[in-house]
N, C-alpha and C positions, 0 to 999 in steps of 0.2 A: 504493499500500499504506500509506503514512504516512495518508492521506485515510481509509482503511478502518479503520485504528487509531484515529483520531480519533474516528469515528463511534460505535464500539464504546465507547470510554471515555464517550463523552457520553452513550450510552444507557444505560450502567451507571450512570452518575452520576446522571441522572435517575430510574432506577429505586429508587437508593437513597435519593434525596431524597424520593421519593414513598412510599418504605415499602414497596416491591414486591421487596423481597429473596427470594430463593427460600428458602421456609422448610425448616427442619430438621425431620426426622420428630419428633413430638411424643412423648416417653417417658411411657407411659402406666401404668408399674408403680406399684404401690403396696402397701402392708401394711394389711390389714381390723383392725378394733378387736382380733379376737382373733389377730393376728400371722399371719394367712394371706395367701397370695399374691392381690391383686387388680387392678382394672382401674381407672384414673383417669380420670373422665369429665372434660368440657372445663370445669367449674366450678373443677377443682384443688382441689377439697375431699371430694367423693363419692368413695369407692373401693368399688367393687362386687367381691364376692368372685368369685373366676375361675369358678366352678361357675354363677354367675347371668350371665355373657356369653353371648350367642347362646343364650338360652334362650327366645326369643319374648315376654320382658317386659322393656319399657324401664325399666331402673334410672336411667338418666342423664338428666336433664331434656331433652336435646336428642336421646335415643335413641342416642347414639354407640356404646352396649354391643348394638345390635342392628342396626348398618348393613350391607349387603351386601357390601362391601369386606373387614369383619371376619368376616364370618359365612357367606359364599358357599360356601367349600370346605373346611370343618372337617376336620381339625383344621389343614391346611396355611396357611389363611389368617388364622391364630391368630398373636400374637407368641408367641415359643417359652416366655417365663416363665410363659405359662397353661397350658400343656399338659404333663402327665406320660406319657410312652411307656413302656406294660408289658413285661415282659419278652417276652410274644408281640408282634411288630411288627405284628400286625394291630390291636391294641387301643391304646387310650389313654383316659387321664381328664384332668379339669380338674386344675391342679397343687395346687388346696386340697383335693382328695380323698385324696391322698398323705399318707399317716401321720396319717389320722383314725379308725383301728380298723377300719374296713371293709372287707371283700374287694372294692374296686372294681374291680379288674382282673381277678377270676376265678380267679387263679393266686396271689393274694397279693404278686406281685412290687411293689405299690405300699405294702405295708407290711412286706414282710421282705425284700425283696430288697436287693443291693447297690446299686442304682440308688437305692433308695428313703431310704437312710440314716436310718431313723426309731429314736426314743430307745425306749427301753425301756416298757412299760406304764406310765401314769401314775397318779396316785392313784384316779381313777375306775374304774380297769381292773384285772382279776384276771387274772394270767398262768397260761395253762394251755394245753395242745391241745384247742382248741374241737372239739365234734362237729358243728357247724353251718357250713355253706358260708360263711355272711355274715361269721364272723370269722377272723381269722389265728392270731395267739398269744396274744391277750387276749380278756377277754369283759367287757363291763361290769359294774361291781360291782353295780348294780340287779338283775341276774340271779342274784345269789347266794342259796343259801337260800330259791330260790322252788318248790323241789318238783318241778325239771325238770332234768334232766342237759343241762349245757351243755358239761362238761369230760370228754374221755377218763377221767380219773381219777376223776371225781364230786368233786373237790376244791371246786367252785364249790358242793356241798350241805354238805359236812363240814369245810371248812377256812377257806373264805373269810369 
């Protein structure tokens, strides 16, 4: 048994000396330039927005954002930080689609739900109850006074 311990110690020592240590999982979390959740490429400089991971377009130089290991069983194969689970457990969206003003989950849970914890409408948005399924609690200000009703109250045409 002492000989076995000596062999194990020698093997570990040789592996360390040769740089063959077991690799810890690489942390690929990053924040994009507009402070959205992203995926860090092997170059440790490129941060790919979450919604561009596993989209069949290689955004990383070595294609690590499209590898089978990462994209093979969506969303289970993705790191948790890239996924937002909608209130309906059958649906999910990429983390950078949460709080983007759009109804990505289909039930607004990515914009208004307690899981989303989104801030109030930003300066580029008008707060109202939208008539379109596309929006949840705000509409883009570019839609104000365009002659089309986007808010139940018509506030986008008369107040905005």
